[in-house]
py3Dmol code that shows the C-alpha trace and the ligand (Angstrom):
import py3Dmol

protein = """\
ATOM      1  CA  MET A   1     237.761 219.759 157.129  1.00  0.00           C
ATOM      2  CA  ALA A   2     235.477 217.810 154.594  1.00  0.00           C
ATOM      3  CA  THR A   3     233.118 220.252 152.775  1.00  0.00           C
ATOM      4  CA  GLN A   4     230.834 217.495 151.263  1.00  0.00           C
ATOM      5  CA  ALA A   5     228.658 215.291 153.571  1.00  0.00           C
ATOM      6  CA  PRO A   6     230.861 212.747 155.299  1.00  0.00           C
ATOM      7  CA  LYS A   7     230.484 209.290 153.873  1.00  0.00           C
ATOM      8  CA  ILE A   8     230.045 206.220 156.250  1.00  0.00           C
ATOM      9  CA  PHE A   9     229.725 202.671 155.201  1.00  0.00           C
ATOM     10  CA  VAL A  10     228.311 200.276 157.925  1.00  0.00           C
ATOM     11  CA  THR A  11     227.951 196.582 157.760  1.00  0.00           C
ATOM     12  CA  GLY A  12     226.378 194.353 160.420  1.00  0.00           C
ATOM     13  CA  ILE A  13     222.889 193.134 161.182  1.00  0.00           C
ATOM     14  CA  TYR A  14     219.379 194.483 161.349  1.00  0.00           C
ATOM     15  CA  ALA A  15     216.988 193.037 164.036  1.00  0.00           C
ATOM     16  CA  VAL A  16     213.451 193.705 164.844  1.00  0.00           C
ATOM     17  CA  ASP A  17     213.609 194.607 168.698  1.00  0.00           C
ATOM     18  CA  LEU A  18     210.767 193.083 170.878  1.00  0.00           C
ATOM     19  CA  VAL A  19     211.253 195.280 173.884  1.00  0.00           C
ATOM     20  CA  PHE A  20     209.737 194.517 177.448  1.00  0.00           C
ATOM     21  CA  THR A  21     209.975 197.000 180.143  1.00  0.00           C
ATOM     22  CA  GLY A  22     209.694 195.786 183.829  1.00  0.00           C
ATOM     23  CA  SER A  23     211.006 195.505 187.260  1.00  0.00           C
ATOM     24  CA  ARG A  24     213.064 192.530 186.739  1.00  0.00           C
ATOM     25  CA  SER A  25     213.733 189.787 184.023  1.00  0.00           C
ATOM     26  CA  PRO A  26     212.352 186.148 184.836  1.00  0.00           C
ATOM     27  CA  LEU A  27     214.291 183.490 186.548  1.00  0.00           C
ATOM     28  CA  PRO A  28     214.503 179.995 184.738  1.00  0.00           C
ATOM     29  CA  GLY A  29     210.994 178.573 184.925  1.00  0.00           C
ATOM     30  CA  GLU A  30     209.320 181.785 185.955  1.00  0.00           C
ATOM     31  CA  THR A  31     206.870 184.070 184.287  1.00  0.00           C
ATOM     32  CA  VAL A  32     206.853 187.759 185.111  1.00  0.00           C
ATOM     33  CA  SER A  33     204.549 190.414 183.924  1.00  0.00           C
ATOM     34  CA  ALA A  34     206.096 193.394 182.036  1.00  0.00           C
ATOM     35  CA  SER A  35     204.981 197.129 182.573  1.00  0.00           C
ATOM     36  CA  GLY A  36     205.402 197.941 179.001  1.00  0.00           C
ATOM     37  CA  PHE A  37     206.197 196.494 175.382  1.00  0.00           C
ATOM     38  CA  MET A  38     207.196 197.972 172.173  1.00  0.00           C
ATOM     39  CA  ARG A  39     208.281 196.717 168.817  1.00  0.00           C
ATOM     40  CA  SER A  40     211.112 198.676 167.479  1.00  0.00           C
ATOM     41  CA  HIS A  41     214.101 198.865 164.898  1.00  0.00           C
ATOM     42  CA  GLY A  42     217.445 197.319 166.117  1.00  0.00           C
ATOM     43  CA  GLY A  43     220.516 195.389 165.149  1.00  0.00           C
ATOM     44  CA  LYS A  44     223.796 197.072 166.082  1.00  0.00           C
ATOM     45  CA  GLY A  45     224.910 197.565 162.402  1.00  0.00           C
ATOM     46  CA  SER A  46     221.464 198.947 161.377  1.00  0.00           C
ATOM     47  CA  ASN A  47     221.275 201.261 164.630  1.00  0.00           C
ATOM     48  CA  GLN A  48     224.908 202.589 163.567  1.00  0.00           C
ATOM     49  CA  ALA A  49     223.824 203.285 160.158  1.00  0.00           C
ATOM     50  CA  VAL A  50     220.616 205.092 161.250  1.00  0.00           C
ATOM     51  CA  ALA A  51     222.444 207.094 164.015  1.00  0.00           C
ATOM     52  CA  ALA A  52     225.215 208.226 161.426  1.00  0.00           C
ATOM     53  CA  ALA A  53     222.558 209.191 158.672  1.00  0.00           C
ATOM     54  CA  ARG A  54     220.490 211.213 161.346  1.00  0.00           C
ATOM     55  CA  ALA A  55     223.825 212.800 162.374  1.00  0.00           C
ATOM     56  CA  GLY A  56     224.370 214.156 158.970  1.00  0.00           C
ATOM     57  CA  ALA A  57     226.557 211.519 157.095  1.00  0.00           C
ATOM     58  CA  GLU A  58     225.709 210.081 153.781  1.00  0.00           C
ATOM     59  CA  THR A  59     225.597 206.513 155.031  1.00  0.00           C
ATOM     60  CA  SER A  60     225.288 203.008 153.273  1.00  0.00           C
ATOM     61  CA  PHE A  61     224.281 199.818 155.099  1.00  0.00           C
ATOM     62  CA  PHE A  62     225.210 196.210 153.925  1.00  0.00           C
ATOM     63  CA  SER A  63     223.616 193.118 155.440  1.00  0.00           C
ATOM     64  CA  PHE A  64     221.209 190.088 154.770  1.00  0.00           C
ATOM     65  CA  ILE A  65     217.681 190.245 155.589  1.00  0.00           C
ATOM     66  CA  GLY A  66     214.927 187.520 155.271  1.00  0.00           C
ATOM     67  CA  ASN A  67     211.995 187.704 152.813  1.00  0.00           C
ATOM     68  CA  ASP A  68     209.433 188.353 155.589  1.00  0.00           C
ATOM     69  CA  SER A  69     207.557 191.436 156.843  1.00  0.00           C
ATOM     70  CA  PHE A  70     210.207 192.415 159.290  1.00  0.00           C
ATOM     71  CA  GLY A  71     212.712 192.646 156.437  1.00  0.00           C
ATOM     72  CA  GLU A  72     210.034 194.741 154.370  1.00  0.00           C
ATOM     73  CA  ASP A  73     209.608 196.998 157.375  1.00  0.00           C
ATOM     74  CA  ALA A  74     213.507 197.336 157.681  1.00  0.00           C
ATOM     75  CA  ARG A  75     213.696 198.501 154.019  1.00  0.00           C
ATOM     76  CA  ALA A  76     210.930 201.012 154.487  1.00  0.00           C
ATOM     77  CA  PHE A  77     212.586 202.342 157.618  1.00  0.00           C
ATOM     78  CA  TRP A  78     215.992 202.810 155.859  1.00  0.00           C
ATOM     79  CA  ARG A  79     214.241 204.553 153.026  1.00  0.00           C
ATOM     80  CA  THR A  80     212.665 207.029 155.502  1.00  0.00           C
ATOM     81  CA  GLU A  81     215.998 207.545 157.277  1.00  0.00           C
ATOM     82  CA  LYS A  82     217.935 208.163 153.962  1.00  0.00           C
ATOM     83  CA  VAL A  83     220.282 205.146 154.546  1.00  0.00           C
ATOM     84  CA  HIS A  84     221.426 203.698 151.210  1.00  0.00           C
ATOM     85  CA  ASP A  85     220.053 200.146 151.249  1.00  0.00           C
ATOM     86  CA  LYS A  86     222.794 197.580 150.339  1.00  0.00           C
ATOM     87  CA  THR A  87     221.101 194.669 151.710  1.00  0.00           C
ATOM     88  CA  THR A  88     220.263 191.254 150.132  1.00  0.00           C
ATOM     89  CA  ILE A  89     217.061 189.436 150.709  1.00  0.00           C
ATOM     90  CA  ILE A  90     217.751 185.593 151.372  1.00  0.00           C
ATOM     91  CA  GLN A  91     214.804 183.484 150.313  1.00  0.00           C
ATOM     92  CA  GLY A  92     213.493 181.128 153.070  1.00  0.00           C
ATOM     93  CA  GLU A  93     215.433 182.949 155.872  1.00  0.00           C
ATOM     94  CA  THR A  94     214.038 185.204 158.728  1.00  0.00           C
ATOM     95  CA  THR A  95     215.281 188.710 159.351  1.00  0.00           C
ATOM     96  CA  GLY A  96     217.227 189.250 162.573  1.00  0.00           C
ATOM     97  CA  ALA A  97     215.227 189.606 165.957  1.00  0.00           C
ATOM     98  CA  ALA A  98     216.154 190.592 169.505  1.00  0.00           C
ATOM     99  CA  GLY A  99     214.379 190.031 172.633  1.00  0.00           C
ATOM    100  CA  ILE A 100     215.173 192.996 174.997  1.00  0.00           C
ATOM    101  CA  PHE A 101     214.456 193.573 178.792  1.00  0.00           C
ATOM    102  CA  VAL A 102     214.631 197.041 179.996  1.00  0.00           C
ATOM    103  CA  ASP A 103     214.776 197.822 183.675  1.00  0.00           C
ATOM    104  CA  GLU A 104     212.048 200.327 184.372  1.00  0.00           C
ATOM    105  CA  ARG A 105     214.052 201.998 187.255  1.00  0.00           C
ATOM    106  CA  THR A 106     217.503 202.362 185.589  1.00  0.00           C
ATOM    107  CA  GLY A 107     217.026 201.990 181.997  1.00  0.00           C
ATOM    108  CA  SER A 108     219.682 199.162 181.822  1.00  0.00           C
ATOM    109  CA  ASN A 109     219.011 196.305 179.296  1.00  0.00           C
ATOM    110  CA  SER A 110     219.591 192.685 178.639  1.00  0.00           C
ATOM    111  CA  ILE A 111     219.410 191.369 175.197  1.00  0.00           C
ATOM    112  CA  THR A 112     219.208 188.149 173.350  1.00  0.00           C
ATOM    113  CA  VAL A 113     219.775 188.398 169.556  1.00  0.00           C
ATOM    114  CA  PHE A 114     219.237 186.004 166.683  1.00  0.00           C
ATOM    115  CA  PRO A 115     220.930 187.355 163.508  1.00  0.00           C
ATOM    116  CA  GLY A 116     218.717 185.394 161.055  1.00  0.00           C
ATOM    117  CA  ALA A 117     219.628 185.741 157.434  1.00  0.00           C
ATOM    118  CA  SER A 118     222.716 187.796 158.281  1.00  0.00           C
ATOM    119  CA  ARG A 119     224.320 184.805 159.924  1.00  0.00           C
ATOM    120  CA  LEU A 120     224.836 183.443 156.386  1.00  0.00           C
ATOM    121  CA  MET A 121     226.876 186.480 155.426  1.00  0.00           C
ATOM    122  CA  ARG A 122     230.448 185.394 154.121  1.00  0.00           C
ATOM    123  CA  LYS A 123     233.514 187.397 153.081  1.00  0.00           C
ATOM    124  CA  ARG A 124     232.716 186.875 149.311  1.00  0.00           C
ATOM    125  CA  ASP A 125     229.425 188.751 150.001  1.00  0.00           C
ATOM    126  CA  ILE A 126     231.231 191.857 151.220  1.00  0.00           C
ATOM    127  CA  ASP A 127     233.577 191.811 148.287  1.00  0.00           C
ATOM    128  CA  THR A 128     230.675 192.738 146.117  1.00  0.00           C
ATOM    129  CA  VAL A 129     230.474 196.080 147.680  1.00  0.00           C
ATOM    130  CA  GLU A 130     234.187 196.982 147.593  1.00  0.00           C
ATOM    131  CA  SER A 131     233.645 199.996 145.409  1.00  0.00           C
ATOM    132  CA  ASP A 132     231.125 201.575 147.942  1.00  0.00           C
ATOM    133  CA  ILE A 133     233.320 200.891 150.776  1.00  0.00           C
ATOM    134  CA  ALA A 134     236.329 202.457 148.837  1.00  0.00           C
ATOM    135  CA  ALA A 135     234.159 205.675 148.240  1.00  0.00           C
ATOM    136  CA  SER A 136     233.634 206.092 152.033  1.00  0.00           C
ATOM    137  CA  ASP A 137     235.469 208.182 154.530  1.00  0.00           C
ATOM    138  CA  VAL A 138     235.000 205.589 157.399  1.00  0.00           C
ATOM    139  CA  PHE A 139     234.161 201.909 157.486  1.00  0.00           C
ATOM    140  CA  VAL A 140     232.222 200.611 160.699  1.00  0.00           C
ATOM    141  CA  VAL A 141     231.675 197.050 161.772  1.00  0.00           C
ATOM    142  CA  GLN A 142     230.728 195.071 164.783  1.00  0.00           C
ATOM    143  CA  LEU A 143     230.398 191.334 165.474  1.00  0.00           C
ATOM    144  CA  GLU A 144     226.579 190.384 165.222  1.00  0.00           C
ATOM    145  CA  GLN A 145     227.411 188.728 161.754  1.00  0.00           C
ATOM    146  CA  PRO A 146     230.175 186.273 161.128  1.00  0.00           C
ATOM    147  CA  ILE A 147     233.650 187.541 162.157  1.00  0.00           C
ATOM    148  CA  GLU A 148     235.128 186.489 158.653  1.00  0.00           C
ATOM    149  CA  VAL A 149     232.865 189.450 157.232  1.00  0.00           C
ATOM    150  CA  ALA A 150     233.995 191.897 159.784  1.00  0.00           C
ATOM    151  CA  LEU A 151     237.683 190.851 158.840  1.00  0.00           C
ATOM    152  CA  ARG A 152     237.156 191.077 155.158  1.00  0.00           C
ATOM    153  CA  GLY A 153     235.453 194.494 155.357  1.00  0.00           C
ATOM    154  CA  LEU A 154     238.319 195.872 157.437  1.00  0.00           C
ATOM    155  CA  GLU A 155     240.881 194.499 154.839  1.00  0.00           C
ATOM    156  CA  ILE A 156     238.777 196.126 151.839  1.00  0.00           C
ATOM    157  CA  ALA A 157     238.749 199.485 153.843  1.00  0.00           C
ATOM    158  CA  ARG A 158     242.451 199.470 154.757  1.00  0.00           C
ATOM    159  CA  LYS A 159     243.399 198.473 151.165  1.00  0.00           C
ATOM    160  CA  ASN A 160     241.351 201.428 149.922  1.00  0.00           C
ATOM    161  CA  GLN A 161     242.742 203.960 152.617  1.00  0.00           C
ATOM    162  CA  VAL A 162     239.400 204.371 154.331  1.00  0.00           C
ATOM    163  CA  ILE A 163     239.412 204.753 158.066  1.00  0.00           C
ATOM    164  CA  THR A 164     238.502 201.517 159.960  1.00  0.00           C
ATOM    165  CA  ILE A 165     236.399 201.145 163.002  1.00  0.00           C
ATOM    166  CA  LEU A 166     235.617 197.910 164.778  1.00  0.00           C
ATOM    167  CA  ASN A 167     233.125 197.925 167.415  1.00  0.00           C
ATOM    168  CA  PRO A 168     233.776 194.468 168.998  1.00  0.00           C
ATOM    169  CA  ALA A 169     230.194 193.948 170.116  1.00  0.00           C
ATOM    170  CA  PRO A 170     228.886 191.508 171.223  1.00  0.00           C
ATOM    171  CA  ALA A 171     231.900 190.293 173.203  1.00  0.00           C
ATOM    172  CA  THR A 172     233.650 187.486 171.739  1.00  0.00           C
ATOM    173  CA  ALA A 173     237.294 186.133 171.037  1.00  0.00           C
ATOM    174  CA  LEU A 174     238.874 187.549 167.906  1.00  0.00           C
ATOM    175  CA  PRO A 175     241.456 186.235 165.530  1.00  0.00           C
ATOM    176  CA  ASP A 176     244.846 187.919 166.133  1.00  0.00           C
ATOM    177  CA  ASP A 177     245.038 189.282 162.424  1.00  0.00           C
ATOM    178  CA  ILE A 178     242.128 191.512 162.964  1.00  0.00           C
ATOM    179  CA  PHE A 179     243.684 194.003 165.337  1.00  0.00           C
ATOM    180  CA  ALA A 180     246.254 195.476 163.015  1.00  0.00           C
ATOM    181  CA  LEU A 181     243.486 196.266 160.614  1.00  0.00           C
ATOM    182  CA  CYS A 182     241.715 198.568 163.187  1.00  0.00           C
ATOM    183  CA  ASP A 183     242.486 202.289 162.918  1.00  0.00           C
ATOM    184  CA  TYR A 184     240.038 202.667 165.983  1.00  0.00           C
ATOM    185  CA  LEU A 185     238.745 199.738 168.242  1.00  0.00           C
ATOM    186  CA  LEU A 186     235.796 200.702 170.425  1.00  0.00           C
ATOM    187  CA  PRO A 187     235.092 198.196 173.076  1.00  0.00           C
ATOM    188  CA  ASN A 188     232.990 198.687 176.147  1.00  0.00           C
ATOM    189  CA  GLU A 189     234.304 197.206 179.581  1.00  0.00           C
ATOM    190  CA  THR A 190     233.055 193.820 179.082  1.00  0.00           C
ATOM    191  CA  GLU A 191     234.466 193.514 175.581  1.00  0.00           C
ATOM    192  CA  ALA A 192     237.844 195.069 176.618  1.00  0.00           C
ATOM    193  CA  SER A 193     238.032 192.570 179.318  1.00  0.00           C
ATOM    194  CA  LEU A 194     237.339 189.567 177.194  1.00  0.00           C
ATOM    195  CA  LEU A 195     239.714 190.716 174.439  1.00  0.00           C
ATOM    196  CA  THR A 196     242.650 191.005 176.952  1.00  0.00           C
ATOM    197  CA  GLY A 197     241.859 188.683 179.840  1.00  0.00           C
ATOM    198  CA  LEU A 198     242.268 191.643 182.152  1.00  0.00           C
ATOM    199  CA  PRO A 199     239.668 192.965 184.676  1.00  0.00           C
ATOM    200  CA  VAL A 200     238.191 196.217 183.513  1.00  0.00           C
ATOM    201  CA  GLU A 201     236.115 197.912 186.241  1.00  0.00           C
ATOM    202  CA  THR A 202     238.033 201.227 186.958  1.00  0.00           C
ATOM    203  CA  THR A 203     239.488 203.868 184.699  1.00  0.00           C
ATOM    204  CA  GLU A 204     243.130 202.600 185.487  1.00  0.00           C
ATOM    205  CA  GLU A 205     242.134 198.985 184.557  1.00  0.00           C
ATOM    206  CA  ALA A 206     240.441 200.426 181.314  1.00  0.00           C
ATOM    207  CA  GLN A 207     243.848 202.029 180.499  1.00  0.00           C
ATOM    208  CA  ALA A 208     245.844 198.859 181.043  1.00  0.00           C
ATOM    209  CA  ALA A 209     243.503 196.875 178.812  1.00  0.00           C
ATOM    210  CA  ALA A 210     243.733 199.598 175.975  1.00  0.00           C
ATOM    211  CA  ARG A 211     247.473 199.272 176.316  1.00  0.00           C
ATOM    212  CA  ALA A 212     247.159 195.641 175.910  1.00  0.00           C
ATOM    213  CA  LEU A 213     244.985 196.124 172.800  1.00  0.00           C
ATOM    214  CA  LEU A 214     247.450 198.654 171.333  1.00  0.00           C
ATOM    215  CA  LYS A 215     250.186 195.899 171.708  1.00  0.00           C
ATOM    216  CA  LYS A 216     248.095 193.660 169.638  1.00  0.00           C
ATOM    217  CA  GLY A 217     248.329 195.925 166.719  1.00  0.00           C
ATOM    218  CA  VAL A 218     245.364 198.332 167.185  1.00  0.00           C
ATOM    219  CA  ARG A 219     246.214 201.927 166.318  1.00  0.00           C
ATOM    220  CA  ASN A 220     243.862 203.771 168.706  1.00  0.00           C
ATOM    221  CA  VAL A 221     241.509 202.433 171.373  1.00  0.00           C
ATOM    222  CA  ILE A 222     238.441 203.940 172.936  1.00  0.00           C
ATOM    223  CA  VAL A 223     237.043 202.073 175.838  1.00  0.00           C
ATOM    224  CA  THR A 224     233.490 203.251 176.516  1.00  0.00           C
ATOM    225  CA  LEU A 225     232.770 203.446 180.318  1.00  0.00           C
ATOM    226  CA  GLY A 226     229.025 204.057 180.380  1.00  0.00           C
ATOM    227  CA  GLU A 227     228.311 206.846 183.052  1.00  0.00           C
ATOM    228  CA  LYS A 228     232.152 207.400 183.478  1.00  0.00           C
ATOM    229  CA  GLY A 229     232.530 208.555 179.788  1.00  0.00           C
ATOM    230  CA  ALA A 230     235.227 207.062 177.352  1.00  0.00           C
ATOM    231  CA  LEU A 231     238.885 206.658 177.603  1.00  0.00           C
ATOM    232  CA  TYR A 232     241.055 207.174 174.548  1.00  0.00           C
ATOM    233  CA  CYS A 233     244.468 205.647 174.393  1.00  0.00           C
ATOM    234  CA  ASN A 234     247.331 205.406 171.610  1.00  0.00           C
ATOM    235  CA  GLU A 235     250.957 205.210 171.786  1.00  0.00           C
ATOM    236  CA  GLN A 236     251.242 209.103 172.286  1.00  0.00           C
ATOM    237  CA  GLU A 237     248.437 210.042 174.701  1.00  0.00           C
ATOM    238  CA  THR A 238     245.672 208.910 176.941  1.00  0.00           C
ATOM    239  CA  PHE A 239     242.671 211.039 177.922  1.00  0.00           C
ATOM    240  CA  LEU A 240     239.160 210.696 179.343  1.00  0.00           C
ATOM    241  CA  VAL A 241     236.086 212.367 177.694  1.00  0.00           C
ATOM    242  CA  GLY A 242     233.220 212.764 180.252  1.00  0.00           C
ATOM    243  CA  PRO A 243     229.716 211.707 179.445  1.00  0.00           C
ATOM    244  CA  VAL A 244     227.176 214.262 178.221  1.00  0.00           C
ATOM    245  CA  THR A 245     223.993 214.064 180.379  1.00  0.00           C
ATOM    246  CA  VAL A 246     221.015 215.735 179.083  1.00  0.00           C
ATOM    247  CA  GLY A 247     218.027 214.270 181.041  1.00  0.00           C
ATOM    248  CA  THR A 248     216.891 211.076 182.771  1.00  0.00           C
ATOM    249  CA  CYS A 249     218.176 207.850 181.357  1.00  0.00           C
ATOM    250  CA  VAL A 250     215.167 205.741 180.516  1.00  0.00           C
ATOM    251  CA  ASP A 251     216.634 203.153 177.969  1.00  0.00           C
ATOM    252  CA  THR A 252     220.447 202.545 177.317  1.00  0.00           C
ATOM    253  CA  THR A 253     219.610 200.086 174.296  1.00  0.00           C
ATOM    254  CA  GLY A 254     221.684 201.351 171.419  1.00  0.00           C
ATOM    255  CA  ALA A 255     223.813 203.791 173.432  1.00  0.00           C
ATOM    256  CA  GLY A 256     226.987 202.153 172.458  1.00  0.00           C
ATOM    257  CA  ASP A 257     225.767 202.014 168.857  1.00  0.00           C
ATOM    258  CA  GLY A 258     225.125 205.816 168.930  1.00  0.00           C
ATOM    259  CA  PHE A 259     228.566 206.455 170.432  1.00  0.00           C
ATOM    260  CA  THR A 260     230.281 204.433 167.705  1.00  0.00           C
ATOM    261  CA  ALA A 261     228.274 206.152 164.878  1.00  0.00           C
ATOM    262  CA  GLY A 262     228.813 209.643 166.292  1.00  0.00           C
ATOM    263  CA  PHE A 263     232.508 208.990 166.593  1.00  0.00           C
ATOM    264  CA  ALA A 264     232.583 207.728 162.944  1.00  0.00           C
ATOM    265  CA  VAL A 265     230.765 210.861 161.756  1.00  0.00           C
ATOM    266  CA  GLY A 266     233.106 213.111 163.661  1.00  0.00           C
ATOM    267  CA  LEU A 267     236.095 211.528 162.147  1.00  0.00           C
ATOM    268  CA  ALA A 268     234.521 211.572 158.755  1.00  0.00           C
ATOM    269  CA  LYS A 269     233.999 215.208 159.128  1.00  0.00           C
ATOM    270  CA  GLY A 270     237.681 215.787 159.812  1.00  0.00           C
ATOM    271  CA  LEU A 271     237.212 216.565 163.536  1.00  0.00           C
ATOM    272  CA  PRO A 272     240.040 215.935 165.881  1.00  0.00           C
ATOM    273  CA  VAL A 273     239.722 212.783 168.004  1.00  0.00           C
ATOM    274  CA  ARG A 274     238.718 214.595 171.284  1.00  0.00           C
ATOM    275  CA  ALA A 275     235.987 216.453 169.466  1.00  0.00           C
ATOM    276  CA  ALA A 276     234.773 213.537 167.664  1.00  0.00           C
ATOM    277  CA  MET A 277     234.481 211.735 170.918  1.00  0.00           C
ATOM    278  CA  GLU A 278     232.506 214.725 172.371  1.00  0.00           C
ATOM    279  CA  PHE A 279     230.156 214.611 169.364  1.00  0.00           C
ATOM    280  CA  ALA A 280     229.640 210.833 169.986  1.00  0.00           C
ATOM    281  CA  ALA A 281     228.956 211.428 173.710  1.00  0.00           C
ATOM    282  CA  ALA A 282     226.416 214.037 172.962  1.00  0.00           C
ATOM    283  CA  LEU A 283     224.802 211.545 170.557  1.00  0.00           C
ATOM    284  CA  ALA A 284     224.696 208.824 173.072  1.00  0.00           C
ATOM    285  CA  GLY A 285     223.658 211.132 175.915  1.00  0.00           C
ATOM    286  CA  ILE A 286     220.556 212.237 174.039  1.00  0.00           C
ATOM    287  CA  SER A 287     219.792 208.583 172.915  1.00  0.00           C
ATOM    288  CA  VAL A 288     219.536 207.293 176.482  1.00  0.00           C
ATOM    289  CA  THR A 289     216.873 209.774 177.249  1.00  0.00           C
ATOM    290  CA  ARG A 290     214.546 208.169 174.836  1.00  0.00           C
ATOM    291  CA  HIS A 291     213.159 204.644 174.350  1.00  0.00           C
ATOM    292  CA  GLY A 292     214.158 202.198 171.593  1.00  0.00           C
ATOM    293  CA  ALA A 293     217.456 201.775 169.878  1.00  0.00           C
ATOM    294  CA  ALA A 294     217.647 203.226 166.278  1.00  0.00           C
ATOM    295  CA  LEU A 295     214.501 205.394 167.072  1.00  0.00           C
ATOM    296  CA  SER A 296     216.342 206.970 170.016  1.00  0.00           C
ATOM    297  CA  MET A 297     219.043 208.501 167.716  1.00  0.00           C
ATOM    298  CA  PRO A 298     219.067 212.274 167.619  1.00  0.00           C
ATOM    299  CA  THR A 299     219.536 214.510 164.574  1.00  0.00           C
ATOM    300  CA  LEU A 300     222.480 216.691 163.835  1.00  0.00           C
ATOM    301  CA  ALA A 301     220.586 219.835 164.995  1.00  0.00           C
ATOM    302  CA  GLU A 302     219.849 218.105 168.249  1.00  0.00           C
ATOM    303  CA  ILE A 303     223.383 217.078 168.714  1.00  0.00           C
ATOM    304  CA  GLU A 304     224.835 220.387 167.867  1.00  0.00           C
ATOM    305  CA  SER A 305     222.362 222.163 170.303  1.00  0.00           C
ATOM    306  CA  VAL A 306     223.377 219.927 173.248  1.00  0.00           C
ATOM    307  CA  LEU A 307     227.090 220.499 172.519  1.00  0.00           C
ATOM    308  CA  GLU A 308     226.616 224.246 172.354  1.00  0.00           C
ATOM    309  CA  THR A 309     224.921 224.143 175.918  1.00  0.00           C
ATOM    310  CA  HIS A 310     227.489 221.714 177.254  1.00  0.00           C
ATOM    311  CA  ASN A 311     230.658 223.760 175.845  1.00  0.00           C
ATOM    312  CA  GLN A 312     229.426 227.051 177.540  1.00  0.00           C
TER     313      GLN A 312
END
"""
ligand_1 = """\
10
LIG
O 223.022 197.456 170.577
C 221.716 197.281 170.815
C 221.148 196.262 169.852
O 221.815 195.037 170.011
C 219.685 196.119 169.881
O 218.980 197.000 169.008
C 219.651 194.654 169.383
O 218.844 194.460 168.274
C 220.859 193.993 169.558
O 221.477 193.760 168.265
"""
view = py3Dmol.view(width=600, height=400)
view.addModel(protein, "pdb")
view.setStyle({"model": 0}, {"cartoon": {"style": "trace"}})
view.addModel(ligand_1, "xyz")
view.setStyle({"model": 1}, {"stick": {}})
view.zoomTo()
view.show()
C-alpha cells in the first residue's frame, strides 16, 4: 500500500458548464422555459482532476484554455481545489464550454460540448509534460480533446511504467493501436457498444462487449452500467460491483467522471480492483445527489463515511 499521497496525472478539457434544468429539452424550432439555471465548472478531464484531488490524490491537470474570463475562473478554481495546473493559455481562443440540459424529474442529462482552445492540443504538447506523467502513479485521459493527445499520453505513461486509464468519452471510433496501451478501459454502455459494434443493454451484453475489447488488446475493462453498477472483466475473472445509493439522484452530470477518478485514486493507493471500484462507486453515488459536475464531487472523508456505512 502506498504511504505517500497517491499521484494522478489527468489530461483532457476544461469547459464552463451552462446548466438548464427543466421538464424537457426543446425540439427543433421550439423554445421551452427552464425551471432553473446555473453556471458551473465542467469538462470531463477537469472534473476528473478535481474529483481525484478531493478524494485525496496529489493531482495534475494538463490542457489548453483560452485567454478569457472562463479560463481565469478555471485557474482560480484549480488553485482552490489544489489541482496542479499544467494548462497553457492560447491567445485568441475561447475556453471550452458546454450546454447541459438536466431533467428535473430524473436527474439525467444531455450535453453539447465545444472544446475551445483544447481542440488545438497536439501530441507534441503532451510531450512537454512527460516528466510529470512519469512521476505519477496513474495516468487518466478521455476523448474530448484530439485522440492523438490521448494516444501519445498513453504511450508516455506506458513507457514510464505508469498505470494507464482511458475513459473513452464521448463515444467515438478509436485507432486500433490505442487499445493495447490501456491497462484499464472504462466505457459506459453507449461507448462500449460503439467501440465493439455490439448491443450493450444488459449485463450479459456488457460482458460480451468487454470480452471483445480484451481481444483488441485492453488489459482490463470496466463497463459502467449506471444504476446497475459496473462490470469488471479481464482474462481471468468477471464480476459486478453494485451502485452505492446515498440519496435522491438530482443530477447525473459528471457521475462517470467521478467513477473514473475514484477508480484511479483507488488504484494509485494500491487497493485491489474490487475495492477501487467500490471507492469509485461511493464517489459517484454521492456526486449524483448534488447539482453540477466538478462541484458535486465529494471529499475523501465523505467517501470513507459512505463506505463505512455501506460495508456494515
Ligand atoms: O462528463 C460531464 C461533462 O461533460 C460536463 O461537465 C461537460 O462539460 C462535458 O464535458
